[in-house]
N, C-alpha and C positions, 0 to 999 in steps of 0.2 A: 220439372222433369215429369214425363208421362207416367213413369212407374210410381211416382208419389201420388198419383190420382187413385183414390180408393176404388174406383170402378175399373181400373186397369187390372188385368188378370194377374200380373206379377206382384201387385202390392202385398197381397196376403202372404205370398211366398217370401218376400223380403222380411215381413214380420216373423214368419216361421223360422227363417234362418237365425235371427237374433234370439228368438224364443228358444231355439235348440241350444244355442251357446250358453244359455243361463246355467245349465247343469253339466256341461262338458267337464269342467274342472272339478266340480264337487263329486261327480261319479268316479273320476280318476282317484280322488282322495279316499272315497268311501271304502274301496277294497284294497288299499295299500297294505293294511295289516295282514291280509290274506297272502299276498306275495311275499311279505317280509316276516312270515310267521316264525320261521326258524330264528331270526334275529330277535324277535319279540320273546320267544319262549325258552331259548337256550341261554346258557351263561358260560363265562370263561371258567372252565374247570381245570385249567392247567396250573397245578401247584408246584410242579417240579420240572421246569423246562418244557420239553415236548414229549415226555414219556407217557406211555399208557398207564392206566391205573385200574384197580380192582375194587368192586363193591360186592361183597359176598363171593359168590362163585363166578360172577360176570366180569369180563374185562372190557373196559371202555377206552376209546381213543381220546387223546387230549384234544380239546377244542379251544384253540387260542382265538376266541371271538371277542375282540375288544369293544364291539358295538352292541353286543347282545344284552338284552334287558332282564332276562331271567324270570319272565312271567310264568305262572302255573297255567295249565290249560283252562282252569276255571277263570282266572283273571283275563286271559286272552279272549275267551268267548264273552266275557263281560263287556269288552269293548264294543262288540256287536250288539249285545243284549241291551246296553244302556242307550245305544243309538235307537234301537227299535222301541224301547219303552218310552223314550223322550218323544219320538214321533207319535206314539199312541196317545199321549196326553196332549201334546201341543197342537197337532194338526186339526183336531176338532175345532178348537177355538180359532186356529189360523184360517181354516176354510170359511167359517162364519165371518171372521174379520175381513177377509178378502171380498166376500159378497157385500159387506156393509160399506167399506171405505174404498174399494176399488183395486184394480190390478196394479196400478202404478205405485201405490204405497207398499203393496205386498212385495213387488220385485226388489225395491230398494232395501226394505227391512230384512227380508230373508236372505238375499244374496250377501248382505253385510254380515249376517250371523254366520254364514258359511266361511267367510274369510276369517272372522274372529275365532271361530271354533277350531279351524285348522291351525291357526297360529298358536293357540293355547296348547293344542295337542303336541305341536313341535317343541314348544317350551318345556312341556312335561318330559318329553324324551331327553332333553338336555339335562334334566335333573336326575339322570340315571344314578342308581346307587344310594339315593336318599329316600326318605319316607314320603316325600312330596311327589315323587315320580308318578305313581299310579293314580292318586287323586287328581292331579293336574291333567293327566291324559284322559281320565274319565270325564272330567269337567269339559275338556275340549271336545270330546265326542258328544257330550250332552248338548253343548251349544251348537256344534256342527249339525247334529240331528235335528235340533229345533229349526235350523235354517233350511237344510236340504230337503227334508220331507215337505215343509210348507212351500218351498220354492217350486217343487214339482207340482203342487196344487195350483199355484198361480199359472205355471206353464201350461197345465192341462186346461185351465179355464180359458186362457187366451186362445189356445188352439180350438177349443170348442166354440168360442164366439166367432172366430173368423172362418171356420170351416164347417160349421153346422149345416147339414143338408147338402154338403158338397163332398170334398175329398177327405172326410173326417178320419176314417181309419188309416188312410195313407199318411195324413198329417201326423197322426199319433205314431205311426210306424217310423216316419222320418225323425220325429222327436226322440223316440227310443233309440234309433240308429245313432244319433249324435251322442246321446248319453252313454250308450254302450261303446262308442268309439273311445270315450274317456276310459272306460273299464278295460277295454282291449289293450290300449296303449299302456295302461298301468301294468297289465300282465306281461307285456312284451319288453318294456324298458325299465321298470322300477328296479328289478333285481340287478340288472347290469349297472344302472346309475348308482345304486347303493354300493356296489363293489368298488366303484371308482371314487365316489365322493363321500361315502359314509352315510349312516342312517340319519343323522341330524339334518344334513343338507338335502337329503331325499325328501324328508317330511316338509321342509321349508319350500322346496320346489313345488310340492303339491299345494301348499298354501298360496303360492303365486298363481297357480292355475285357477284357484277359486277366485282370485282377483279378476281374471278374465270374465267370469260370470257377472261380476259387479259392473264392469265396463259395458257388457252387453245389456244389462238392466237399464242403464242410462239411455242408450240408443233406442231400445225397445219401448221405453216409456214415452219418449217423444213421438215415435211412430204410432203408438196406440192412441195417444191424445189427438194427433193429426187425423187419423183414420176415423175415429168415432165422431169427431166434430163434422167431418165431411158427410158421414152417414146421417147426421142429425139425430143420433141416438143418445147423445150425452144427457139430455134432460130426462129421457125415459129411463135410462139406466139409474140415474140418481133417484128418481121417483120410486122405482122398484126396490132399490136398496133401503130406502127409508121405511118401506112397508115390511121389510123382511124381519122375521122373528125366529129365534132358534127353535121355538116350539113347532114351527112349520115342518120339522122333520117327521111329525106324525102323519103327514100326507105322503111320505115316501111309500111306494108300493112294494108288494111282495117280490116282484121282479127285481127291484133294486137290492133288497136284502139278500136274495139268492145270488146275485152277481157279487156282492160283497163277500159272502162266504166262499164262493168259488175262487175268487182271487186270493183270499186268505189261505185256504188249504193248498192251492197250487204253489204259491210263493213260500209256504212253510217247507215245501220240499226242495225248492231251488236255492233260495238264499243261504240257509244254513249249510247246505252242501258246498256251495261255492266258497263260503267262508273257510271251510276246513279241507277243501278238495286237494289243494297242493300238498298238505301234510299227509293226507290219506294216500294219495298216489305214490308219494315218496316212500311211505312206510310199507305199503302192501306190495308195490311193484319194483321198488329198489331204484327208481330214477333219481337223478340229482335235482337240486333245487330248481334250476332254470328250466329243465325239461318238464318237471312236475307243474310248474306255474304255467308253462305254455299249454300243456294238456288241459289243465283246469280252466284256463282262459278260453278254450274252444267253445264253451257255452256262450260266451259273449261274442266271440268271433262270428259264429253262425248267425246270432241275433243281429249283429251289425250289418251283415250282408242281406239277410232275408226280410227284415222288418218292413222297409218301405214297399217292397214288391207284394208282400202278403197283405199289407194295408190296402193297397190299390185293388188287389184281387177281392178282398172282403167288401170293399165299397161297392163292387159290381154284383157279386153273387149273394151277399148277405149271409144268411144261415149262421149267425154268430153263435147261437146256442148250440147248434149241432157241432160246429167246429170246436167249441170249448170242450164239449164232451169227448170229441175225437182225440184232441191233443192230450187230455188227461188220461184217456185209456192207453194211448201210445207211450206215455211216460212210465207206465208200470214196469215194462221190461228193463228200463234204465237201472233202477236200483236193485232189481233182481240180478242183473249182470254184475254189478259192482259188489254185491253181497255174496253171491254164490258161485262165481266163476273167476277165471283168470284171463278172460278176454282182454285184449289190449285196451286200456282205459279210455283212449281217445274215441273209441267207438261209442262208449256210453256218453261222454261229454258232448260230442258232436250231435248225437241223437237227442240229448237233453236240450241242446241249443235250438234244434229245430222245433221241438214241441213247445219250448218256452217262447219262441218267436210267434208261433201260432196263438198261444194263450194270450200274450200281451196284445197282439193285434186284434183279437176277437173280444177280449173281456173289457179292457179299459175304455175303448171307444163306445162301449155299450152304455156307460153311465150317463152321458149327456142325452141319450135317447130315452131314458126312463125317468128323468127328472126334468123340472122346468129350468129354463136358461138362467133365471134369477137365483137358483139354488145350486148351481153346478159346483161352486166352491165348497159349500157346506157338504154336499154329497161326496165330493172328492176327499174332503177332510175326514168324514166318517169312514169312508172306505180305507183310506190310508191308515187311520187309527186302528181299525180292526185288523188290517193286514199286519201292522207292526206289533200289535199285541201278540198275534200268532207267532210271528218270527221271533220276538223276544222270548216267549215261552219255549219255542223250539231250540233256540240257541242255548238257553239254560239247561234244557233236557240233554242236548248233545254234550255239553260240558260235563254234566253229571255222569252220563254213560261212559265217557272217556276217562273220567276220574282224574285225580291229582298226581298219581304216580308218574314220574318221568322215566322210570326204568322197568317197565312191564316186560315180561317175557314175550317173545314174538307171537306165540300161539294165543296168549291171553289178550294181547293188543289187537290182533286180527278179529278175535271174537267180539271185542267191544266195538270195533268199527262195523262189524256185521250187524250188530244191534242198532247202530246209528242208521244204517241203510234201511233196515226194516222199519224203524220209526218214520223215516222220510217217506217210505213206500205207503205207510198207513195214511199219511196226509194226502197223498195223491189219490188213494182209493176214496177218501172222503170227498175230494174234489169231483170225482166221477159222479158220486151220488148227488151232489148239489147242482151240477150242470145238467144232469138228466132232469132233476126237479124243475130247473129253470126253463127248459124246453117244454116240459109238460104244462107248466103254468102259462107260458107264452101262447101255446096253442089253445088252452082253455079260455084265455082272455082275449083272443084274437089280436095278439100283440104284434110288434113289428120286428122282433129280433131275428126271426127265421124266414123273413121274406127278402127277395132280391131287390136291387135298386129299381128295376122296371116295375115290379109288383108294388113297391112303395109309392112310386110316381102315380100309378094307376089308382091306387087307393086314395091318394091325396086329391086327385081330380074328382073322384066320386064324392069325397067329403065336401069339396068346394060346392058341388051341385046341390047338396042337401042343407047347406048352411043358410039360415034365414036372418040371423043376426050375429055379427062378429063380436059384439061387445060381451055377449053371454057365453061365447064359445071358449072352452078350455080343452086341454089335451086329454080327452077321456080314454084314449087308447091305453095310457099307461100312467097317468098321474092326476090325482085330484088335488091340485095346488092353486091357491088363490093368487099366486104371483106370476102366472103365465103371461108373457107379453102379448100385446095385440097381434093379430095375424097380419096387420099392416106394417109390421116392423120391416125396416129397410134391410136389404140383402146386398152382398157383394157379388158382382158378376164373376 
């Protein structure tokens, strides 16, 4: 078949499709606790039929919830925190491992961990009412986090290899689109599915979707082997992998570390908000569970639609540093609206979805541009690690701000949610500072982040004219790395 010819235009897009499917199911599973937050945190408090009951001066309605797990807010947020902390530890080693042993080992190993982790999580839910429930669910999230964060690194490295100097941002945008499709479908269908089939079967359905990623890993691995052999790059890649040492991170430039901080601060504002958004919207605005989850899911709905188009746009215009600063600035009003006004919450979540889409399309595709091809996995691992450390700390702080009390007075509860929004706003302000510093550094070093595709092509042609020996040439624009591949490396049409 012509499409299996590596020089065929469609080959890399076939790879992209199965690469995208790696994380479709795992992203569906990741935010299931957010949609099912009430069932995770409430408990069956009906002790006398269906009558209301009183605690102090407050009257509460009987909640005949047979599936509810009765977690405290701290324990619920711990489900997200342990995922983030696991990522922070595991992905550094995972990124280096992927660079050393290759993408194919990575996709099999980490997709299988996603399946295993989601299964253990579902088993933990089945242990409701026992002391083993929470530990098992936490272990499940730990294993799942070890797989999903690392799987994303493999996914990004494969994208960077097949789309470097081509439709890189668009490819990252399409990958994000598929991942967010999993998240969006979760927000739309999980609540309804749970009402019909119960909490246990809902979590098992999520585990089955993770199995879809494992099946995609098998197909993707064969395609990658086939393509790399046709390019004749197999021996070169193995040679570069053998030379790679973890200490080579010392060659990572200031631009790379500023990108890392920018991503961390921005995602510190987005992910902890999405984790608790459904509960917040229900508490402050009085919507039911399903409506609240739909409104909270608008963040991912918008990202699902915009990401591929924004990626293609950024591939043409460039200006990644400026766009990162712009989207961080435009995110500031979101948390202000949520904290200090009663504006319909969908306005804020749609707005956040737009700025999040711009941030993802401009920040993540920047990483392969500021590090060598041989170290993309390690760089992605470091970035994900720092990002998850930030998110883990943020989730813990949010849990502490909200407190353990299940029966706060309305005014006190709203005050605590306001403090949460202010904390998230502070992270966005920090992102503004780091993205501005990134653009200043890029201009000072004559970097490539804020130039267009046309300008980049012109600069490359000028560099070609000045090169006298390719063997001693390395990418001095942005990286002093001994592992940069030869300029004679094969490319895909």
